[in-house]
C-alpha angles and dihedrals in degrees: 000000000000120000117257118238108235099204137038133187110227120196116222113196118230119257114287110269094004095104092219123143120254119269122230117216126188115225128193130207121261128195092246120109115220130220091270092057096253129110119275119241124201140185123247092269092049093227096108114062124176139172111222126212115172105314096337122098111197111206114236098168132004137170116263090257090046132106119322092200120087094214127045136181115263129191124189114240122216115261117265115247 
């Protein structure tokens, strides 16, 4: 069984037409299983929840000012010592 990465960096694009750089948010695994059958990952505030498959983070819940795109780019982060 392969070890499960415990953190991912998810890239949130800037608002459309705002010409702002993307924002990177760190999400951590929860024990909840999402609708796609994978674990749910959430940010520290708990208002951004995604289901990650490969390098794609599918948005399940986001704050009103959050991402407008249903799929975001996700990169596994190394485990903390």
